[in-house]
C-alpha positions, 0 to 999 in steps of 0.5 A: 354147312348151309350149302350142304343143308340146302344140297340135302334138301335138293336131294330129297326134293329130287328123290320125290320128283323121281318117284313121281316120274318128273325126271326132267325136274329131278335132273334140274334139282340135282344140277342145283345140288351138284353146285351146292355140295362137296360132301354128298357127291356119292348120293348125287351120283346114285340119284343121277343113276336112279333117274336113268333107271326110272327112265328105262323102266318107264320105257319098258312099262310103256312097251309092255302096256302097248303089247297088252293092248295088242298094239304090236307095231307100236310096242316094237317101236317102243322096244327099239327105243329102249334097246337103243338106250340099253341093249341088255335091259331085262327081257326087252330084246326077247319081247321085241322078237316075240312080238315081231313073230306074232306080227309075221304069224298073223300076216301069214294066217291072214294071207292063208285066209284070203287064199282059202277055197272054203269057208271052213278053211278061211274060218280056221285061218282067221281064228288063228289070226285072232288068237295071236292078234284079236284086232288084226285088220278086219279078221274079226269082221270076216270071221263074223260074216262066215259064222253068219253064213254057217247053218245053225248046228243042230243039237244032237244027243250026246252018245255018252249021256244016259238015256232019258227015262220013259 
């Protein structure tokens, strides 16, 4: 009975370690509980599964954070690690494909901007790049240069606005 009590305490400790994200510590604590228990094998098995789920969820969350930070190549790599461990994890495969498409589109628009014959055409292509990937290469700096060269647009009265009283 003393062994089962210690196993229960170890399982409780492992649960807290999992919640704190201390997955290696939780594995070690569960290894200790495994030696101690005969009656709590199901709980032990569930907690081991919980460690793996937490690890996969952490990988997924990291990939999402990288995507939100526009760190697309790193996000693709993070999704590859996740998909190697769990090929059907949530929408990881779709997210990875979407990011890869963003990268290709940004490169395509950037190449079109480099080949543009006019500032207007280059501006349009660079704006497309920046919609997809705001930190892509030097697209923002190139666009800023174009906008500096652009003459200031004169304010013209709106044709639909009522005329000013005389």
